[in-house]
C-alpha positions as CSV (number, residue, x, y, z in Angstrom):
1,M,-20.7,-3.8,-52.1
2,K,-21.5,-0.9,-49.7
3,I,-19.8,-1.0,-46.3
4,N,-21.6,0.3,-43.4
5,I,-19.0,2.4,-41.5
6,N,-21.2,2.4,-38.3
7,K,-20.9,-1.3,-38.0
8,I,-17.1,-1.4,-38.1
9,K,-16.6,1.8,-36.1
10,W,-15.4,1.2,-32.6
11,K,-17.3,2.7,-29.7
12,N,-15.6,4.6,-27.0
13,D,-16.3,1.8,-24.6
14,N,-14.3,-0.6,-26.7
15,W,-11.3,1.7,-26.6
16,K,-11.6,2.1,-22.9
17,L,-11.3,-1.6,-22.5
18,L,-8.7,-2.2,-25.2
19,C,-6.2,0.5,-24.3
20,P,-5.4,-0.8,-20.8
21,V,-5.0,-4.3,-22.1
22,I,-2.6,-3.2,-24.9
23,H,-0.7,-1.1,-22.4
24,M,-0.3,-4.0,-20.0
25,V,0.8,-6.5,-22.7
26,V,3.4,-4.1,-24.2
27,S,4.7,-3.3,-20.7
28,V,5.0,-6.9,-19.7
29,L,6.8,-7.8,-22.9
30,F,9.2,-4.8,-22.6
31,S,10.0,-5.7,-19.0
32,A,10.6,-9.3,-19.8
33,L,13.0,-8.4,-22.7
34,F,14.7,-5.2,-21.7
35,F,14.1,-4.5,-17.9
36,R,16.1,-7.4,-16.6
37,H,18.5,-7.5,-13.6
38,D,21.4,-9.7,-12.5
39,P,21.2,-11.5,-9.1
40,L,21.9,-9.4,-6.1
41,P,25.6,-9.6,-5.0
42,F,24.7,-9.9,-1.3
43,E,22.9,-12.6,0.7
44,L,19.2,-12.7,0.9
45,M,17.1,-13.8,3.9
46,L,17.4,-17.4,5.0
47,P,14.3,-19.3,6.2
48,A,13.9,-19.4,10.0
49,R,11.0,-21.9,9.9
50,D,10.6,-25.0,7.7
51,I,7.2,-24.6,6.1
52,F,5.7,-25.7,2.7
53,Y,6.0,-22.1,1.2
54,S,8.9,-22.6,-1.3
55,Q,10.8,-19.8,-3.0
56,G,9.2,-20.8,-6.2
57,C,5.7,-20.2,-4.7
58,E,6.9,-16.9,-3.2
59,R,8.1,-15.7,-6.6
60,T,5.0,-16.8,-8.4
61,V,2.7,-15.0,-5.9
62,H,4.8,-11.9,-6.1
63,I,4.6,-11.8,-9.9
64,L,0.9,-12.4,-9.9
65,M,0.2,-9.7,-7.3
66,S,2.5,-7.3,-9.1
67,L,0.6,-8.0,-12.4
68,L,-2.7,-7.4,-10.6
69,F,-1.6,-4.1,-9.1
70,G,0.0,-3.0,-12.3
71,F,-3.1,-3.8,-14.3
72,L,-5.3,-2.0,-11.7
73,L,-3.1,1.1,-11.9
74,I,-3.2,1.0,-15.7
75,C,-7.0,0.7,-15.7
76,I,-7.4,3.5,-13.3
77,I,-5.1,5.8,-15.2
78,W,-6.8,5.1,-18.5
79,H,-10.3,5.5,-16.9
80,I,-9.3,8.9,-15.5
81,L,-7.7,9.9,-18.8
82,F,-10.9,9.2,-20.8
83,L,-13.0,10.9,-18.1
84,L,-11.0,14.1,-18.3
85,I,-11.1,14.1,-22.1
86,E,-14.9,13.6,-22.1
87,K,-15.4,16.4,-19.6
88,K,-12.8,18.6,-21.4
89,R,-10.8,19.4,-18.2
90,K,-7.5,21.1,-18.8
91,F,-6.3,21.9,-15.3
92,P,-5.7,18.3,-14.3
93,F,-3.3,17.9,-17.2
94,L,-1.3,20.8,-15.9
95,L,-1.1,19.1,-12.5
96,V,0.1,15.9,-14.2
97,A,2.7,17.9,-16.1
98,L,3.8,19.5,-12.8
99,S,4.1,16.0,-11.2
100,F,6.1,14.8,-14.1
101,V,8.6,17.7,-13.9
102,I,9.0,17.3,-10.1
103,S,9.5,13.5,-10.5
104,V,12.2,14.1,-13.0
105,L,14.0,16.6,-10.7
106,V,13.8,14.6,-7.5
107,L,14.9,11.2,-8.9
108,P,17.0,9.4,-7.5
109,G,17.2,11.6,-4.3
110,N,13.6,10.8,-3.3
111,F,14.6,7.2,-2.6
112,T,17.1,8.3,0.0
113,Y,14.4,9.7,2.4
114,E,14.4,6.2,3.8
115,P,17.3,3.8,3.0
116,D,14.8,0.9,3.1
117,N,13.3,2.3,-0.1
118,L,16.5,1.4,-1.9
119,L,16.5,-2.3,-1.1
120,S,12.7,-2.5,-1.6
121,Y,13.4,-1.3,-5.2
122,S,16.1,-3.9,-5.8
123,F,13.9,-6.7,-4.4
124,A,10.9,-5.5,-6.4
125,V,12.5,-5.5,-9.8
126,R,13.7,-9.1,-9.2
127,N,10.3,-10.2,-7.9
128,I,11.8,-11.0,-4.5
129,A,9.3,-10.8,-1.7
130,D,10.3,-8.4,1.1
131,Y,8.2,-9.4,4.1
132,W,9.8,-7.0,6.5
133,Q,8.6,-4.0,4.6
134,S,5.5,-6.0,3.5
135,V,5.1,-8.0,0.4
136,Y,2.4,-5.5,-0.8
137,L,4.9,-2.6,-1.0
138,G,7.2,-4.5,-3.3
139,C,4.3,-5.6,-5.5
140,L,3.1,-1.9,-5.7
141,Y,6.7,-0.9,-6.7
142,R,6.7,-3.6,-9.4
143,G,3.1,-2.7,-10.4
144,A,4.1,0.9,-10.9
145,L,7.0,-0.2,-13.1
146,Y,4.5,-2.0,-15.3
147,V,2.8,1.3,-15.9
148,F,6.1,2.6,-17.1
149,P,9.3,0.7,-16.7
150,H,11.4,3.5,-15.3
151,P,12.3,4.3,-11.6
152,M,10.6,7.7,-12.1
153,A,7.3,5.9,-12.4
154,L,7.2,5.5,-8.6
155,P,7.4,9.2,-7.6
156,F,5.3,10.2,-10.6
157,I,2.4,7.9,-9.8
158,Q,2.7,8.6,-6.1
159,L,2.8,12.4,-6.4
160,T,0.1,12.4,-9.1
161,S,-2.1,10.4,-6.8
162,L,-1.5,12.8,-3.9
163,I,-2.2,15.9,-6.0
164,G,-5.1,14.0,-7.6
165,V,-6.8,13.5,-4.3
166,V,-6.4,17.2,-3.4
167,Y,-7.9,18.1,-6.8
168,Y,-10.8,15.7,-6.1
169,I,-11.4,17.3,-2.7
170,S,-11.2,20.8,-4.2
171,E,-13.8,19.9,-6.9
172,K,-16.1,18.4,-4.4
173,V,-15.7,21.4,-2.1
174,R,-16.4,23.7,-5.0
175,S,-19.7,22.0,-5.8
176,L,-20.8,21.8,-2.2
177,F,-19.5,25.0,-0.6
178,G,-18.2,27.4,-3.3
179,K,-15.1,28.5,-5.2
180,T,-13.4,30.4,-2.4
181,Q,-13.6,27.3,-0.1
182,A,-12.2,25.2,-3.0
183,I,-9.1,27.4,-3.2
184,L,-8.5,26.9,0.5
185,T,-8.1,23.2,-0.2
186,W,-4.9,23.9,-2.0
187,L,-3.3,25.4,1.0
188,I,-2.4,21.9,2.1
189,V,0.5,21.9,-0.4
190,L,2.2,24.5,2.0
191,L,2.5,21.8,4.7
192,P,6.2,20.6,4.6
193,E,5.4,16.9,4.9
194,F,3.0,17.1,1.9
195,W,5.9,16.9,-0.5
196,E,7.6,14.1,1.4
197,I,4.4,12.1,1.3
198,G,4.2,12.7,-2.5
199,I,7.8,11.7,-3.5
200,N,9.1,9.4,-0.7
201,P,8.1,5.9,-1.7
202,Y,8.1,4.7,1.9
203,R,5.3,2.4,2.9
204,N,3.8,4.9,5.4
205,C,3.7,7.7,2.8
206,I,2.0,5.4,0.3
207,Y,-0.4,4.3,3.0
208,T,-1.2,7.9,3.8
209,I,-2.2,8.6,0.2
210,M,-4.4,5.6,0.0
211,S,-6.0,6.5,3.3
212,L,-6.8,10.0,2.0
213,W,-8.5,8.6,-1.1
214,F,-10.5,6.1,0.8
215,F,-11.7,8.5,3.5
216,S,-12.3,11.4,1.2
217,V,-14.7,9.4,-0.9
218,L,-16.6,8.2,2.2
219,F,-16.6,11.6,3.8
220,F,-18.1,13.3,0.7
221,D,-20.6,10.4,0.2
222,C,-21.7,10.9,3.8
223,I,-22.2,14.7,3.4
224,E,-23.9,14.3,0.0
225,K,-25.9,11.2,1.1
226,K,-24.8,9.7,-2.2
227,K,-26.0,6.3,-3.4
228,R,-23.5,4.3,-5.4
229,S,-23.9,1.5,-7.9
230,V,-23.1,-2.1,-7.0
231,R,-19.9,-2.0,-9.0
232,E,-18.7,1.2,-7.2
233,V,-19.5,-0.3,-3.7
234,L,-17.6,-3.4,-4.6
235,F,-14.6,-1.3,-5.6
236,I,-14.8,0.6,-2.3
237,C,-15.0,-2.7,-0.4
238,F,-11.9,-3.9,-2.3
239,A,-10.0,-0.7,-1.5
240,G,-11.0,-1.0,2.2
241,A,-10.0,-4.6,2.4
242,F,-6.5,-3.9,0.9
243,L,-6.0,-0.9,3.1
244,S,-6.8,-3.0,6.2
245,V,-3.9,-5.4,5.4
246,F,-1.4,-3.1,3.9
247,R,-0.4,-1.7,7.3
248,S,-1.2,-3.2,10.7
249,E,-2.8,0.1,11.8
250,G,-4.9,-0.1,8.7
251,I,-7.2,-2.7,10.3
252,I,-9.5,0.2,11.2
253,A,-10.4,0.5,7.5
254,A,-12.5,-2.7,7.9
255,G,-14.6,-1.1,10.7
256,V,-14.9,2.2,8.8
257,L,-16.1,0.3,5.7
258,L,-18.7,-1.6,7.7
259,A,-20.0,1.7,9.1
260,A,-20.1,3.2,5.6
261,L,-22.2,0.3,4.3
262,L,-24.7,0.6,7.1
263,M,-24.9,4.4,7.7
264,I,-24.1,5.9,4.3
265,Y,-25.1,3.4,1.7
266,K,-27.8,1.8,3.9
267,V,-27.2,-1.6,2.3
268,P,-30.0,-4.1,3.0
269,V,-29.0,-7.1,5.3
270,K,-29.0,-9.7,2.5
271,K,-26.7,-7.6,0.3
272,L,-24.6,-6.7,3.3
273,Y,-23.7,-10.3,4.0
274,R,-22.5,-10.7,0.4
275,L,-20.4,-7.5,0.5
276,L,-18.9,-8.5,3.8
277,L,-18.1,-12.0,2.5
278,F,-16.5,-10.4,-0.6
279,T,-14.4,-8.1,1.7
280,V,-13.4,-10.9,4.0
281,C,-12.3,-13.0,1.0
282,V,-10.2,-10.1,-0.4
283,C,-8.6,-9.6,3.1
284,V,-7.8,-13.3,3.4
285,A,-6.4,-13.5,-0.1
286,F,-4.1,-10.6,0.5
287,S,-3.1,-11.7,4.0
288,I,-2.0,-15.2,3.2
289,P,1.2,-14.4,1.3
290,Q,2.4,-11.9,4.0
291,K,1.5,-14.2,6.9
292,L,3.2,-17.2,5.3
293,G,6.3,-15.1,4.6
294,E,6.4,-13.7,8.1
295,K,6.1,-17.2,9.6
296,K,8.8,-18.6,7.3
297,Y,11.5,-15.9,7.8
298,Y,10.7,-14.2,11.0
299,G,8.3,-16.1,13.3
300,K,7.5,-13.4,15.8
301,D,10.5,-11.2,15.2
302,Y,8.3,-8.3,14.3
303,S,6.4,-8.5,17.6
304,M,9.7,-8.7,19.4
305,I,11.3,-5.7,17.7
306,N,8.3,-3.6,18.5
307,N,9.2,-4.1,22.2
308,M,12.9,-3.3,22.0
309,N,12.8,0.5,22.5
310,I,9.9,0.1,24.9
311,L,12.0,-2.2,27.1
312,K,15.0,0.1,26.8
313,D,12.9,3.0,28.1
314,V,11.3,1.0,30.9
315,L,14.3,-1.0,32.1
316,S,16.6,2.1,32.1
317,D,14.1,4.2,34.1
318,K,15.1,4.7,37.7
319,N,11.6,4.0,38.9
320,V,11.3,0.6,37.2
321,N,9.7,-2.1,39.2
322,L,11.3,-5.5,39.0
323,E,10.1,-6.9,42.3
324,F,7.3,-9.1,40.9
325,D,7.4,-12.9,41.0
326,T,8.3,-13.7,37.4
327,A,10.8,-10.8,37.0
328,E,13.9,-12.9,37.0
329,E,12.4,-15.5,34.6
330,D,11.2,-12.7,32.3
331,L,14.6,-10.9,32.2
332,T,16.3,-14.3,31.5
333,A,14.0,-14.8,28.5
334,I,14.7,-11.3,27.2
335,N,18.5,-11.8,27.7
336,R,18.4,-15.0,25.5
337,I,17.3,-12.8,22.5
338,V,19.3,-9.6,23.2
339,P,21.9,-8.8,25.9
340,L,20.2,-6.8,28.6
341,E,23.1,-4.5,29.2
342,G,23.2,-3.4,25.6
343,L,19.4,-3.3,25.4
344,M,19.1,-0.8,28.2
345,I,21.6,1.5,26.3
346,Y,20.9,1.0,22.6
347,G,17.4,-0.6,22.4
348,I,16.5,-1.6,18.9
349,Q,20.1,-1.0,17.7
350,E,21.4,-3.7,20.1
351,Y,18.9,-6.2,18.8
352,R,20.0,-5.7,15.2
353,A,23.7,-5.6,16.0
354,N,23.3,-8.8,18.0
355,N,21.5,-10.5,15.1
356,F,24.3,-9.3,12.8
357,V,27.1,-10.7,15.0
358,K,25.3,-14.1,15.5
359,N,23.5,-14.6,12.2
360,N,24.8,-12.0,9.8
361,T,21.2,-10.7,9.5
362,V,19.4,-7.5,10.6
363,N,15.9,-8.3,11.7
364,Q,16.0,-12.1,11.9
365,S,16.8,-13.5,15.3
366,F,16.4,-17.2,14.3
367,A,15.1,-17.8,17.8
368,S,12.9,-20.8,18.4
369,K,9.2,-20.4,18.8
370,E,9.5,-21.1,22.5
371,E,12.2,-18.4,22.9
372,Q,10.1,-15.9,21.0
373,D,7.0,-16.6,23.1
374,A,9.0,-16.4,26.3
375,F,10.4,-13.0,25.2
376,I,7.0,-11.6,24.3
377,K,5.6,-12.8,27.6
378,G,8.5,-11.3,29.5
379,A,8.1,-7.9,27.8
380,R,4.4,-8.0,28.5
381,D,4.9,-8.8,32.2
382,I,7.4,-6.0,32.6
383,I,5.1,-3.5,30.9
384,L,2.1,-4.6,33.0
385,H,4.0,-4.2,36.2
386,N,5.3,-0.7,35.2
387,P,2.2,1.0,33.6
388,G,3.2,4.5,34.8
389,V,6.8,4.2,33.5
390,F,5.5,2.7,30.3
391,L,3.0,5.5,29.6
392,K,5.4,8.3,30.6
393,N,8.0,7.1,28.1
394,R,5.5,6.4,25.4
395,L,4.1,9.9,25.7
396,A,7.7,11.3,25.6
397,V,8.3,9.3,22.4
398,F,5.1,10.7,20.9
399,C,6.2,14.3,21.7
400,E,9.6,13.7,20.2
401,A,8.1,12.3,17.0
402,N,5.8,15.3,16.8
403,G,8.2,18.2,17.2
404,I,9.1,18.5,20.9
405,S,12.9,18.2,21.1
406,S,14.2,15.4,23.4
407,E,16.2,16.1,26.5
408,R,17.6,12.6,26.5
409,E,21.2,12.3,25.4
410,G,22.0,10.3,22.4
411,V,24.5,7.4,22.7
412,Y,27.3,6.6,20.3
413,P,26.6,3.4,18.4
414,S,28.3,0.2,19.5
415,E,31.1,-1.3,17.5
416,E,28.9,-4.2,16.4
417,Y,26.2,-1.7,15.1
418,L,28.9,0.2,13.2
419,Q,29.9,-3.0,11.5
420,L,26.2,-3.7,10.6
421,Y,25.8,-0.2,9.4
422,A,28.8,-0.4,7.1
423,T,27.3,-3.6,5.5
424,L,24.0,-1.9,5.0
425,V,25.6,1.1,3.4
426,T,27.2,-1.2,0.9
427,Q,23.9,-2.7,0.0
428,W,22.2,0.7,-0.1
429,N,24.9,2.1,-2.4
430,Y,24.4,-0.9,-4.8
431,S,20.6,-0.3,-4.9
432,Y,21.1,3.5,-5.4
433,E,23.5,2.9,-8.3
434,E,21.0,0.4,-9.7
435,I,18.2,3.0,-9.7
436,I,20.5,5.4,-11.6
437,T,21.5,2.7,-14.1
438,D,17.8,1.8,-14.7
439,S,17.0,5.5,-15.4
440,Y,17.0,6.7,-19.0
441,P,17.9,8.7,-21.0
442,V,21.5,8.4,-19.7
443,F,22.5,12.0,-20.5
444,L,19.8,13.3,-18.1
445,F,19.5,10.8,-15.2
446,Q,23.1,9.7,-15.0
447,N,24.4,13.3,-15.0
448,E,26.2,14.1,-11.8
449,A,24.8,17.6,-11.7
450,K,21.3,16.3,-12.0
451,I,21.9,13.7,-9.3
452,D,23.3,16.4,-7.0
453,L,20.3,18.5,-7.7
454,S,17.9,15.7,-6.7
455,N,19.7,15.3,-3.4
456,K,19.7,19.0,-2.7
457,L,15.9,19.2,-3.3
458,T,15.3,16.7,-0.6
459,D,17.6,18.7,1.7
460,V,15.6,21.8,0.9
461,Q,12.3,20.0,1.8
462,N,13.8,18.9,5.1
463,A,15.1,22.5,5.8
464,Y,11.6,23.9,5.0
465,Y,10.1,21.3,7.4
466,G,12.4,22.6,10.2
467,F,11.6,26.2,9.3
468,V,7.8,25.9,9.4
469,Y,7.7,23.6,12.4
470,G,10.2,25.4,14.4
471,G,9.7,25.4,18.2
472,S,6.5,23.7,19.2
473,L,4.3,24.7,16.3
474,F,4.3,21.1,14.8
475,F,3.3,19.6,18.1
476,V,0.6,22.2,18.8
477,S,-0.9,21.7,15.2
478,R,-1.1,18.0,15.7
479,I,-2.8,18.2,19.1
480,L,-5.3,20.8,17.9
481,I,-6.4,18.5,15.0
482,F,-6.6,15.5,17.3
483,L,-8.8,17.4,19.7
484,L,-10.8,19.5,17.2
485,F,-12.1,16.7,15.1
486,P,-14.2,15.0,17.8
487,V,-15.5,18.3,18.9
488,L,-16.7,19.2,15.4
489,I,-18.3,15.8,15.0
490,L,-20.4,16.2,18.1
491,Y,-21.4,19.7,17.1
492,D,-22.3,18.6,13.6
493,I,-24.4,15.7,14.8
494,R,-26.3,18.0,17.2
495,L,-26.8,20.7,14.5
496,S,-27.9,18.4,11.7
497,G,-29.7,15.7,13.6
498,K,-29.1,13.2,10.8
499,K,-28.3,9.6,11.6
500,E,-25.9,9.1,8.8
501,R,-23.6,11.7,10.4
502,I,-22.9,9.2,13.2
503,F,-20.6,7.7,10.6
504,F,-18.1,10.6,11.4
505,A,-18.3,9.7,15.1
506,W,-17.6,6.0,14.4
507,T,-14.7,6.9,12.1
508,E,-13.3,9.3,14.7
509,L,-13.5,6.6,17.4
510,L,-11.5,4.2,15.2
511,L,-9.0,6.8,14.3
512,L,-8.4,7.6,18.0
513,V,-7.9,3.8,18.6
514,Q,-5.4,3.8,15.7
515,L,-3.6,6.9,17.2
516,A,-3.5,5.3,20.6
517,A,-2.0,2.1,19.1
518,I,0.7,4.0,17.3
519,I,1.6,6.0,20.4
520,L,1.7,2.8,22.6
521,F,3.3,0.3,20.3
522,S,5.3,2.0,17.5
523,P,8.8,0.5,17.4
524,E,10.4,4.0,17.0
525,G,9.4,7.6,17.5
526,R,9.1,8.7,13.9
527,R,6.8,11.4,12.6
528,V,6.0,9.4,9.4
529,Y,3.9,7.0,11.6
530,Y,1.4,9.8,12.3
531,Y,1.0,11.1,8.8
532,A,-2.1,9.1,7.8
533,V,-4.1,9.6,11.0
534,F,-3.3,13.3,11.0
535,Y,-4.2,14.0,7.4
536,V,-7.4,12.1,7.6
537,M,-8.4,14.0,10.7
538,L,-7.3,17.3,9.1
539,L,-9.6,16.5,6.1
540,G,-12.5,15.7,8.4
541,C,-12.0,19.0,10.4
542,F,-11.9,20.9,7.1
543,L,-15.1,19.4,5.6
544,L,-17.1,19.6,8.9
545,S,-16.1,23.2,9.5
546,L,-17.2,24.1,6.0
547,D,-20.5,22.2,6.4
548,I,-21.2,23.8,9.8
549,I,-20.5,27.3,8.5
550,K,-22.8,26.7,5.5
551,K,-25.7,25.5,7.8
552,S,-25.2,28.4,10.1
553,R,-25.5,30.8,7.2
554,A,-28.6,29.1,6.0
555,V,-30.2,29.4,9.4
556,K,-29.4,33.1,9.6
557,E,-30.9,33.7,6.1
558,M,-34.1,31.9,7.2
559,L,-34.5,34.0,10.4
560,P,-35.7,37.3,9.0
561,P,-38.7,35.9,7.0
562,V,-39.7,33.7,10.0
563,T,-39.5,36.6,12.5
564,N,-41.5,38.8,10.1
565,K,-44.3,36.3,10.1
566,L,-44.3,36.3,13.8
């Protein structure tokens, strides 16, 4: 009997489907059998509201979302791998190798950029939802561990994604504007915060990378007037929907997505309704677990904590106005949540210290719904009756977060806050040791010299940050980008005269709204809050500048023949 080899020979498409499935199955089995962890030795959050969302439901949802994210990451990785092999690209593999080496060197020090990362890891490996940092962050952590069950998987996937988006941008720039311009793209790696974004698994850094991918695809599609398949548009809608719920400021992604569907892809009305319905369904599906968790454990604590430092700055200002009708009632409502005297000195620290003393918690106040509503109303009234003081202090916080040193004197933490901090340090140390214990091989990752090296590398990055952005350079660079982007957009629209370029104007408007929201309502003055909006605007400035220069050259080349005919 003659066997036809062609009939039993697997096609490449079969392998493309089978490899991710095998990878996921093996990873899940390995994690279930060998990547197991004992219960945490410290207390977890206690419910503040009695709702139907049980711990069993929370755990099930966390596991399902983690599996979804893990499988998506695995599918994307295998898709890119096959694509690079088919196109015989070698340079990307060198970049992946570089990411791997850096990830090995920085672990576990990269987790210490933000102590919250440490607890997020311990919660994620146990499928415990962390609603304060957002449930999606923990699911992404766990999903990355399905790709490869090792703490190094987080910085490796994160850094590879960041370098990957730079490579994508450089290749697109090469095809549109030339090799020299493509090389300029890589200058971004010289920016000090670039490496922090790549290895610090904090939610804002991960959000920045996702934003760069989302906006770079849309920006290039707009410039190229590219038409995508239904499957590709659906994937873009899914990405935009997830980005809009991952962070509160990410809500602008929904508006940007709508503009892209109308102005770039020119989707017909009938198809537009279906795509919008799909996007809304994805948003709702992702939003429900986080909203239920927030309601169960926090109520409106997050809204209250956003106001703590704002109230501190306003109430401690010598020009504060407390002569309006409801002032006494508002101050009483605030005092029920956090002592006014301490709030005016310590701000958010006093809120957390007070929670620790009363409830042995950090961000949970366990206040009733009526008390929380009264606090938020009181904070709003005080701000509305002190607009000048509010704006002055908010701009001061923005300047401090972006490189202008503060003239305000720091205060020594209260005794209650020091007690809270000591408890947190104990928890952070436990999670830090757990990351080291989960890392293998032991001779490498549990070596004291290697651990010291990882911590020194983060110190070097911070020192480089201070060196590059010494003086007011950091602040000036931010302001230039925030101002230059809208100017370039207006010039480009006037030069090109193409309706689809209005997409850039709409995107800029939404980014400015996002920037204003961060300046006005961010709970603390931290530079990491501005990374996403800055890098997206920087990308827009870079691409529009190249496009404007290219058009200007084309016009100059056309002028001699035209004038000769005249």
